[in-house]
MIPA-599653 format. One record per residue: chain; x, y, z of N, C-alpha, C in turn; residue number from 1. Coordinates in steps of 0.1 Angstrom, whole numbers, always signed. Example, Ala and Ser with C-alpha at 12.3 -4.5 7.8 and 13.67 -1.06 7.14 Angstrom:
2
+--------+-------+-------+-------+-------+-------+-------+-------+-------+-------+-----+
: chaine :   nxx :   nyy :   nzz :  caxx :  cayy :  cazz :   cxx :   cyy :   czz : num :
+--------+-------+-------+-------+-------+-------+-------+-------+-------+-------+-----+
:      A :  +132 :   -57 :   +78 :  +123 :   -45 :   +78 :  +132 :   -33 :   +78 :   1 :
:      A :  +128 :   -22 :   +71 :  +137 :   -11 :   +71 :  +129 :    +0 :   +79 :   2 :
+--------+-------+-------+-------+-------+-------+-------+-------+-------+-------+-----+
# end
This chain:
188
+--------+-------+-------+-------+-------+-------+-------+-------+-------+-------+-----+
: chaine :   nxx :   nyy :   nzz :  caxx :  cayy :  cazz :   cxx :   cyy :   czz : num :
+--------+-------+-------+-------+-------+-------+-------+-------+-------+-------+-----+
:      A :  +748 : +1985 :  +728 :  +740 : +1996 :  +733 :  +733 : +2003 :  +721 :   1 :
:      A :  +732 : +1996 :  +710 :  +726 : +2002 :  +698 :  +712 : +2007 :  +701 :   2 :
:      A :  +710 : +2019 :  +696 :  +696 : +2025 :  +698 :  +694 : +2031 :  +711 :   3 :
:      A :  +703 : +2030 :  +721 :  +701 : +2035 :  +734 :  +709 : +2048 :  +735 :   4 :
:      A :  +703 : +2059 :  +739 :  +710 : +2072 :  +740 :  +719 : +2071 :  +752 :   5 :
:      A :  +731 : +2076 :  +750 :  +741 : +2076 :  +761 :  +737 : +2088 :  +770 :   6 :
:      A :  +735 : +2086 :  +783 :  +732 : +2096 :  +792 :  +739 : +2093 :  +805 :   7 :
:      A :  +741 : +2104 :  +813 :  +748 : +2103 :  +826 :  +739 : +2110 :  +836 :   8 :
:      A :  +737 : +2104 :  +847 :  +729 : +2110 :  +858 :  +735 : +2121 :  +865 :   9 :
:      A :  +748 : +2120 :  +867 :  +755 : +2130 :  +875 :  +768 : +2134 :  +869 :  10 :
:      A :  +771 : +2147 :  +869 :  +784 : +2152 :  +865 :  +791 : +2158 :  +877 :  11 :
:      A :  +803 : +2154 :  +880 :  +810 : +2158 :  +892 :  +820 : +2169 :  +888 :  12 :
:      A :  +821 : +2179 :  +895 :  +832 : +2189 :  +893 :  +843 : +2187 :  +903 :  13 :
:      A :  +855 : +2188 :  +899 :  +866 : +2189 :  +908 :  +876 : +2199 :  +903 :  14 :
:      A :  +883 : +2205 :  +911 :  +892 : +2216 :  +907 :  +906 : +2214 :  +911 :  15 :
:      A :  +915 : +2220 :  +904 :  +929 : +2221 :  +907 :  +932 : +2235 :  +908 :  16 :
:      A :  +934 : +2240 :  +921 :  +937 : +2254 :  +923 :  +952 : +2256 :  +924 :  17 :
:      A :  +956 : +2267 :  +917 :  +969 : +2272 :  +918 :  +969 : +2287 :  +921 :  18 :
:      A :  +980 : +2293 :  +923 :  +981 : +2307 :  +925 :  +977 : +2314 :  +912 :  19 :
:      A :  +980 : +2308 :  +901 :  +979 : +2315 :  +888 :  +965 : +2313 :  +881 :  20 :
:      A :  +960 : +2301 :  +882 :  +948 : +2297 :  +875 :  +939 : +2288 :  +883 :  21 :
:      A :  +927 : +2287 :  +878 :  +918 : +2277 :  +884 :  +913 : +2269 :  +872 :  22 :
:      A :  +915 : +2256 :  +873 :  +911 : +2247 :  +862 :  +900 : +2238 :  +868 :  23 :
:      A :  +888 : +2239 :  +863 :  +877 : +2231 :  +867 :  +876 : +2219 :  +858 :  24 :
:      A :  +875 : +2207 :  +863 :  +874 : +2196 :  +855 :  +860 : +2189 :  +857 :  25 :
:      A :  +855 : +2182 :  +847 :  +843 : +2174 :  +848 :  +846 : +2160 :  +849 :  26 :
:      A :  +838 : +2153 :  +858 :  +839 : +2139 :  +859 :  +825 : +2133 :  +857 :  27 :
:      A :  +824 : +2122 :  +850 :  +811 : +2116 :  +848 :  +809 : +2104 :  +857 :  28 :
:      A :  +797 : +2102 :  +862 :  +793 : +2091 :  +870 :  +781 : +2085 :  +863 :  29 :
:      A :  +781 : +2072 :  +860 :  +770 : +2066 :  +852 :  +758 : +2062 :  +861 :  30 :
:      A :  +751 : +2072 :  +867 :  +740 : +2070 :  +876 :  +729 : +2061 :  +869 :  31 :
:      A :  +727 : +2064 :  +856 :  +716 : +2057 :  +849 :  +720 : +2042 :  +846 :  32 :
:      A :  +733 : +2039 :  +848 :  +737 : +2025 :  +845 :  +743 : +2018 :  +857 :  33 :
:      A :  +741 : +2024 :  +869 :  +746 : +2018 :  +881 :  +742 : +2003 :  +883 :  34 :
:      A :  +729 : +2000 :  +882 :  +724 : +1987 :  +884 :  +730 : +1977 :  +873 :  35 :
:      A :  +730 : +1982 :  +860 :  +735 : +1974 :  +849 :  +750 : +1971 :  +851 :  36 :
:      A :  +758 : +1981 :  +855 :  +772 : +1978 :  +857 :  +774 : +1969 :  +869 :  37 :
:      A :  +767 : +1971 :  +880 :  +769 : +1963 :  +892 :  +765 : +1948 :  +889 :  38 :
:      A :  +755 : +1946 :  +881 :  +750 : +1933 :  +878 :  +758 : +1926 :  +867 :  39 :
:      A :  +766 : +1933 :  +860 :  +774 : +1928 :  +849 :  +767 : +1928 :  +836 :  40 :
:      A :  +756 : +1934 :  +836 :  +749 : +1936 :  +823 :  +757 : +1945 :  +813 :  41 :
:      A :  +763 : +1955 :  +819 :  +773 : +1963 :  +812 :  +786 : +1962 :  +820 :  42 :
:      A :  +797 : +1959 :  +813 :  +809 : +1958 :  +820 :  +815 : +1972 :  +823 :  43 :
:      A :  +823 : +1972 :  +833 :  +830 : +1985 :  +836 :  +838 : +1990 :  +824 :  44 :
:      A :  +844 : +1981 :  +817 :  +852 : +1984 :  +806 :  +844 : +1990 :  +794 :  45 :
:      A :  +832 : +1984 :  +793 :  +822 : +1990 :  +783 :  +818 : +2004 :  +786 :  46 :
:      A :  +816 : +2006 :  +800 :  +812 : +2020 :  +804 :  +823 : +2029 :  +801 :  47 :
:      A :  +835 : +2025 :  +804 :  +847 : +2034 :  +802 :  +847 : +2038 :  +787 :  48 :
:      A :  +845 : +2028 :  +778 :  +845 : +2031 :  +764 :  +833 : +2040 :  +760 :  49 :
:      A :  +821 : +2038 :  +765 :  +810 : +2046 :  +763 :  +812 : +2060 :  +767 :  50 :
:      A :  +819 : +2062 :  +778 :  +821 : +2076 :  +783 :  +829 : +2085 :  +774 :  51 :
:      A :  +837 : +2079 :  +765 :  +844 : +2087 :  +756 :  +835 : +2096 :  +748 :  52 :
:      A :  +823 : +2092 :  +746 :  +813 : +2101 :  +738 :  +810 : +2114 :  +746 :  53 :
:      A :  +811 : +2113 :  +759 :  +808 : +2124 :  +768 :  +819 : +2134 :  +769 :  54 :
:      A :  +832 : +2130 :  +767 :  +844 : +2138 :  +767 :  +846 : +2144 :  +781 :  55 :
:      A :  +844 : +2137 :  +792 :  +847 : +2143 :  +805 :  +862 : +2142 :  +808 :  56 :
:      A :  +867 : +2148 :  +818 :  +881 : +2147 :  +822 :  +883 : +2134 :  +830 :  57 :
:      A :  +873 : +2130 :  +837 :  +875 : +2118 :  +846 :  +862 : +2110 :  +847 :  58 :
:      A :  +864 : +2099 :  +853 :  +852 : +2090 :  +856 :  +852 : +2087 :  +871 :  59 :
:      A :  +841 : +2090 :  +877 :  +839 : +2086 :  +891 :  +834 : +2072 :  +891 :  60 :
:      A :  +840 : +2064 :  +900 :  +836 : +2050 :  +901 :  +828 : +2047 :  +914 :  61 :
:      A :  +821 : +2036 :  +914 :  +814 : +2031 :  +926 :  +821 : +2017 :  +928 :  62 :
:      A :  +823 : +2014 :  +941 :  +830 : +2002 :  +945 :  +823 : +1990 :  +939 :  63 :
:      A :  +810 : +1990 :  +938 :  +802 : +1979 :  +932 :  +805 : +1976 :  +918 :  64 :
:      A :  +811 : +1985 :  +911 :  +815 : +1983 :  +897 :  +826 : +1973 :  +895 :  65 :
:      A :  +834 : +1972 :  +905 :  +846 : +1964 :  +905 :  +844 : +1949 :  +907 :  66 :
:      A :  +849 : +1941 :  +899 :  +848 : +1927 :  +900 :  +857 : +1921 :  +911 :  67 :
:      A :  +868 : +1929 :  +914 :  +878 : +1924 :  +923 :  +885 : +1936 :  +929 :  68 :
:      A :  +891 : +1934 :  +940 :  +900 : +1945 :  +946 :  +915 : +1941 :  +945 :  69 :
:      A :  +918 : +1930 :  +938 :  +932 : +1926 :  +937 :  +939 : +1936 :  +927 :  70 :
:      A :  +952 : +1937 :  +930 :  +960 : +1946 :  +922 :  +961 : +1944 :  +907 :  71 :
:      A :  +961 : +1931 :  +903 :  +961 : +1928 :  +889 :  +949 : +1933 :  +882 :  72 :
:      A :  +937 : +1931 :  +887 :  +925 : +1936 :  +881 :  +925 : +1951 :  +882 :  73 :
:      A :  +928 : +1957 :  +893 :  +928 : +1972 :  +894 :  +937 : +1978 :  +884 :  74 :
:      A :  +949 : +1972 :  +881 :  +958 : +1977 :  +871 :  +951 : +1977 :  +858 :  75 :
:      A :  +943 : +1967 :  +854 :  +936 : +1967 :  +842 :  +926 : +1978 :  +841 :  76 :
:      A :  +919 : +1980 :  +852 :  +909 : +1991 :  +852 :  +917 : +2005 :  +851 :  77 :
:      A :  +927 : +2007 :  +859 :  +935 : +2019 :  +858 :  +940 : +2022 :  +844 :  78 :
:      A :  +946 : +2011 :  +838 :  +951 : +2013 :  +825 :  +940 : +2016 :  +814 :  79 :
:      A :  +929 : +2010 :  +816 :  +918 : +2013 :  +806 :  +913 : +2027 :  +808 :  80 :
:      A :  +912 : +2032 :  +820 :  +908 : +2046 :  +822 :  +918 : +2055 :  +816 :  81 :
:      A :  +931 : +2053 :  +818 :  +942 : +2061 :  +812 :  +942 : +2060 :  +797 :  82 :
:      A :  +941 : +2048 :  +792 :  +941 : +2047 :  +777 :  +930 : +2054 :  +770 :  83 :
:      A :  +919 : +2056 :  +777 :  +908 : +2064 :  +771 :  +909 : +2079 :  +774 :  84 :
:      A :  +920 : +2083 :  +781 :  +922 : +2097 :  +783 :  +916 : +2103 :  +795 :  85 :
:      A :  +912 : +2094 :  +805 :  +905 : +2098 :  +817 :  +914 : +2097 :  +829 :  86 :
:      A :  +910 : +2104 :  +840 :  +915 : +2102 :  +853 :  +903 : +2095 :  +861 :  87 :
:      A :  +907 : +2090 :  +873 :  +896 : +2085 :  +882 :  +898 : +2093 :  +895 :  88 :
:      A :  +891 : +2104 :  +896 :  +893 : +2113 :  +907 :  +887 : +2108 :  +920 :  89 :
:      A :  +875 : +2101 :  +919 :  +868 : +2098 :  +931 :  +861 : +2084 :  +930 :  90 :
:      A :  +862 : +2077 :  +942 :  +855 : +2064 :  +943 :  +844 : +2066 :  +953 :  91 :
:      A :  +832 : +2061 :  +949 :  +820 : +2061 :  +958 :  +820 : +2048 :  +966 :  92 :
:      A :  +818 : +2049 :  +978 :  +817 : +2037 :  +987 :  +806 : +2040 :  +997 :  93 :
:      A :  +799 : +2030 : +1001 :  +788 : +2031 : +1010 :  +789 : +2023 : +1022 :  94 :
:      A :  +797 : +2027 : +1031 :  +798 : +2019 : +1044 :  +786 : +2023 : +1052 :  95 :
:      A :  +782 : +2014 : +1061 :  +771 : +2017 : +1071 :  +777 : +2017 : +1085 :  96 :
:      A :  +780 : +2028 : +1090 :  +787 : +2029 : +1103 :  +777 : +2030 : +1114 :  97 :
:      A :  +764 : +2029 : +1112 :  +755 : +2030 : +1123 :  +750 : +2016 : +1127 :  98 :
:      A :  +759 : +2007 : +1129 :  +755 : +1993 : +1133 :  +759 : +1991 : +1148 :  99 :
:      A :  +749 : +1986 : +1155 :  +752 : +1984 : +1170 :  +761 : +1972 : +1172 : 100 :
:      A :  +760 : +1962 : +1164 :  +768 : +1950 : +1165 :  +783 : +1954 : +1163 : 101 :
:      A :  +791 : +1952 : +1172 :  +805 : +1957 : +1172 :  +813 : +1950 : +1160 : 102 :
:      A :  +810 : +1937 : +1158 :  +817 : +1929 : +1148 :  +813 : +1934 : +1134 : 103 :
:      A :  +800 : +1936 : +1132 :  +796 : +1941 : +1119 :  +801 : +1955 : +1116 : 104 :
:      A :  +801 : +1964 : +1127 :  +806 : +1977 : +1126 :  +820 : +1977 : +1122 : 105 :
:      A :  +828 : +1968 : +1128 :  +843 : +1968 : +1126 :  +845 : +1963 : +1111 : 106 :
:      A :  +837 : +1953 : +1106 :  +838 : +1949 : +1092 :  +836 : +1961 : +1083 : 107 :
:      A :  +826 : +1969 : +1086 :  +823 : +1981 : +1077 :  +835 : +1990 : +1077 : 108 :
:      A :  +841 : +1992 : +1089 :  +853 : +2001 : +1090 :  +865 : +1995 : +1081 : 109 :
:      A :  +867 : +1982 : +1083 :  +878 : +1975 : +1075 :  +875 : +1975 : +1060 : 110 :
:      A :  +862 : +1974 : +1056 :  +859 : +1975 : +1042 :  +862 : +1989 : +1037 : 111 :
:      A :  +859 : +1999 : +1045 :  +862 : +2013 : +1041 :  +877 : +2015 : +1039 : 112 :
:      A :  +885 : +2010 : +1048 :  +899 : +2011 : +1047 :  +904 : +2004 : +1034 : 113 :
:      A :  +898 : +1993 : +1031 :  +902 : +1986 : +1018 :  +899 : +1994 : +1006 : 114 :
:      A :  +887 : +2001 : +1006 :  +883 : +2009 :  +995 :  +892 : +2021 :  +994 : 115 :
:      A :  +897 : +2026 : +1005 :  +907 : +2037 : +1004 :  +919 : +2032 :  +996 : 116 :
:      A :  +924 : +2020 :  +999 :  +936 : +2015 :  +992 :  +932 : +2013 :  +977 : 117 :
:      A :  +920 : +2008 :  +974 :  +916 : +2006 :  +961 :  +916 : +2019 :  +953 : 118 :
:      A :  +910 : +2030 :  +960 :  +910 : +2043 :  +954 :  +924 : +2047 :  +950 : 119 :
:      A :  +934 : +2046 :  +959 :  +947 : +2050 :  +956 :  +953 : +2041 :  +945 : 120 :
:      A :  +950 : +2029 :  +944 :  +956 : +2020 :  +933 :  +950 : +2025 :  +920 : 121 :
:      A :  +938 : +2030 :  +920 :  +932 : +2035 :  +908 :  +936 : +2050 :  +905 : 122 :
:      A :  +945 : +2055 :  +913 :  +951 : +2069 :  +913 :  +940 : +2079 :  +916 : 123 :
:      A :  +930 : +2075 :  +924 :  +920 : +2085 :  +928 :  +925 : +2092 :  +940 : 124 :
:      A :  +920 : +2104 :  +942 :  +924 : +2113 :  +954 :  +913 : +2115 :  +964 : 125 :
:      A :  +901 : +2111 :  +960 :  +889 : +2113 :  +969 :  +881 : +2100 :  +970 : 126 :
:      A :  +876 : +2097 :  +982 :  +868 : +2086 :  +984 :  +855 : +2091 :  +992 : 127 :
:      A :  +844 : +2089 :  +986 :  +831 : +2093 :  +992 :  +827 : +2083 : +1002 : 128 :
:      A :  +822 : +2087 : +1013 :  +817 : +2078 : +1023 :  +803 : +2082 : +1028 : 129 :
:      A :  +795 : +2073 : +1032 :  +782 : +2076 : +1038 :  +783 : +2074 : +1053 : 130 :
:      A :  +774 : +2079 : +1060 :  +774 : +2078 : +1075 :  +768 : +2065 : +1079 : 131 :
:      A :  +757 : +2061 : +1073 :  +749 : +2050 : +1077 :  +735 : +2054 : +1078 : 132 :
:      A :  +727 : +2045 : +1083 :  +712 : +2047 : +1083 :  +707 : +2050 : +1097 : 133 :
:      A :  +696 : +2058 : +1097 :  +690 : +2060 : +1110 :  +682 : +2047 : +1113 : 134 :
:      A :  +685 : +2042 : +1124 :  +680 : +2029 : +1128 :  +672 : +2030 : +1141 : 135 :
:      A :  +661 : +2022 : +1141 :  +653 : +2021 : +1154 :  +663 : +2016 : +1165 : 136 :
:      A :  +662 : +2022 : +1177 :  +670 : +2017 : +1188 :  +684 : +2024 : +1189 : 137 :
:      A :  +687 : +2032 : +1179 :  +700 : +2040 : +1180 :  +696 : +2054 : +1180 : 138 :
:      A :  +700 : +2061 : +1191 :  +697 : +2075 : +1192 :  +705 : +2083 : +1182 : 139 :
:      A :  +702 : +2095 : +1179 :  +710 : +2103 : +1170 :  +724 : +2105 : +1176 : 140 :
:      A :  +725 : +2108 : +1189 :  +738 : +2110 : +1195 :  +747 : +2097 : +1193 : 141 :
:      A :  +741 : +2085 : +1196 :  +748 : +2073 : +1194 :  +752 : +2071 : +1180 : 142 :
:      A :  +743 : +2074 : +1170 :  +746 : +2072 : +1156 :  +758 : +2081 : +1152 : 143 :
:      A :  +757 : +2094 : +1156 :  +768 : +2103 : +1153 :  +781 : +2098 : +1159 : 144 :
:      A :  +781 : +2093 : +1171 :  +793 : +2088 : +1178 :  +799 : +2077 : +1170 : 145 :
:      A :  +790 : +2067 : +1166 :  +795 : +2056 : +1158 :  +802 : +2060 : +1145 : 146 :
:      A :  +795 : +2070 : +1138 :  +801 : +2075 : +1125 :  +814 : +2082 : +1127 : 147 :
:      A :  +815 : +2090 : +1137 :  +827 : +2098 : +1140 :  +838 : +2088 : +1143 : 148 :
:      A :  +836 : +2078 : +1152 :  +846 : +2069 : +1155 :  +851 : +2061 : +1143 : 149 :
:      A :  +841 : +2057 : +1135 :  +845 : +2049 : +1123 :  +854 : +2058 : +1113 : 150 :
:      A :  +849 : +2070 : +1111 :  +857 : +2078 : +1101 :  +871 : +2082 : +1107 : 151 :
:      A :  +871 : +2085 : +1120 :  +884 : +2088 : +1127 :  +894 : +2076 : +1126 : 152 :
:      A :  +888 : +2064 : +1127 :  +897 : +2052 : +1126 :  +902 : +2050 : +1112 : 153 :
:      A :  +895 : +2056 : +1102 :  +899 : +2054 : +1088 :  +909 : +2065 : +1083 : 154 :
:      A :  +910 : +2076 : +1091 :  +918 : +2087 : +1087 :  +933 : +2084 : +1085 : 155 :
:      A :  +939 : +2076 : +1094 :  +953 : +2072 : +1092 :  +956 : +2065 : +1079 : 156 :
:      A :  +946 : +2056 : +1075 :  +948 : +2049 : +1063 :  +946 : +2058 : +1051 : 157 :
:      A :  +937 : +2067 : +1052 :  +935 : +2077 : +1041 :  +947 : +2086 : +1040 : 158 :
:      A :  +953 : +2090 : +1051 :  +966 : +2098 : +1051 :  +977 : +2090 : +1045 : 159 :
:      A :  +978 : +2077 : +1048 :  +989 : +2068 : +1043 :  +988 : +2067 : +1028 : 160 :
:      A :  +976 : +2067 : +1022 :  +974 : +2065 : +1008 :  +971 : +2079 : +1001 : 161 :
:      A :  +972 : +2090 : +1008 :  +970 : +2103 : +1003 :  +956 : +2104 :  +996 : 162 :
:      A :  +946 : +2099 : +1003 :  +932 : +2099 :  +998 :  +924 : +2108 : +1008 : 163 :
:      A :  +916 : +2117 : +1002 :  +908 : +2125 : +1011 :  +894 : +2119 : +1012 : 164 :
:      A :  +889 : +2117 : +1024 :  +875 : +2112 : +1026 :  +866 : +2123 : +1024 : 165 :
:      A :  +855 : +2121 : +1017 :  +845 : +2131 : +1014 :  +831 : +2126 : +1019 : 166 :
:      A :  +825 : +2133 : +1028 :  +812 : +2128 : +1033 :  +801 : +2131 : +1023 : 167 :
:      A :  +794 : +2120 : +1020 :  +783 : +2121 : +1010 :  +772 : +2129 : +1016 : 168 :
:      A :  +764 : +2136 : +1008 :  +754 : +2145 : +1012 :  +740 : +2139 : +1012 : 169 :
:      A :  +739 : +2126 : +1012 :  +726 : +2119 : +1014 :  +729 : +2107 : +1023 : 170 :
:      A :  +718 : +2102 : +1028 :  +720 : +2092 : +1039 :  +720 : +2077 : +1035 : 171 :
:      A :  +718 : +2074 : +1022 :  +718 : +2060 : +1019 :  +723 : +2057 : +1005 : 172 :
:      A :  +727 : +2046 : +1003 :  +731 : +2040 :  +990 :  +719 : +2036 :  +982 : 173 :
:      A :  +719 : +2037 :  +969 :  +708 : +2033 :  +961 :  +703 : +2018 :  +964 : 174 :
:      A :  +713 : +2010 :  +968 :  +709 : +1996 :  +970 :  +704 : +1993 :  +984 : 175 :
:      A :  +705 : +2002 :  +993 :  +700 : +2000 : +1007 :  +685 : +2000 : +1007 : 176 :
:      A :  +679 : +1991 : +1014 :  +665 : +1991 : +1015 :  +661 : +2001 : +1025 : 177 :
:      A :  +650 : +2008 : +1022 :  +645 : +2019 : +1031 :  +636 : +2013 : +1041 : 178 :
:      A :  +639 : +2017 : +1054 :  +630 : +2013 : +1065 :  +616 : +2018 : +1063 : 179 :
:      A :  +615 : +2031 : +1058 :  +603 : +2037 : +1056 :  +594 : +2029 : +1046 : 180 :
:      A :  +599 : +2025 : +1035 :  +592 : +2017 : +1025 :  +588 : +2003 : +1030 : 181 :
:      A :  +597 : +1997 : +1038 :  +594 : +1984 : +1044 :  +582 : +1986 : +1054 : 182 :
:      A :  +582 : +1997 : +1061 :  +570 : +1999 : +1070 :  +557 : +2001 : +1062 : 183 :
:      A :  +558 : +2008 : +1052 :  +546 : +2010 : +1044 :  +541 : +1997 : +1038 : 184 :
:      A :  +550 : +1989 : +1032 :  +546 : +1976 : +1026 :  +540 : +1967 : +1037 : 185 :
:      A :  +545 : +1968 : +1049 :  +540 : +1959 : +1059 :  +526 : +1962 : +1063 : 186 :
:      A :  +522 : +1975 : +1061 :  +508 : +1979 : +1064 :  +498 : +1974 : +1054 : 187 :
:      A :  +502 : +1972 : +1042 :  +493 : +1968 : +1031 :  +489 : +1954 : +1033 : 188 :
+--------+-------+-------+-------+-------+-------+-------+-------+-------+-------+-----+
# end
């Protein structure tokens, strides 16, 4: 990374509230390196090392950063995070719960449940979820129903692993193709 300035696109705040004091902690998310980490251009372990220059309390991860969800690999990630003095408070995951195909929808739900387990193995307490995309042929009411059913079916797993699901405040993952831009391109 010689000659490249270390920067982070998003800093996340999380708090530990007690009766006596409020401790706000900062967590770094490598928004500017998401594509590089997901593609393997930068390893997750290199990012963890790079983050020491920022001195955050924790590192927020994205599920696409992980090479595997098996316990042996996750143990290496968890240990690297701890050895560098960090916590992993939150995992970002991008399920798409607005799928009409029941089998695809169920796979999205099952993947979300797996990421809840992964979050717990990395000692995270929060897992961000997306709702899904607005799709042609799916009314807003039907989309909301699909999302609510999916999240409700994930809640027992989240409770089992002591992970809180947090709804993302935007509608799509950076890697999702936008229907809007596809429409514009098709006009040209």
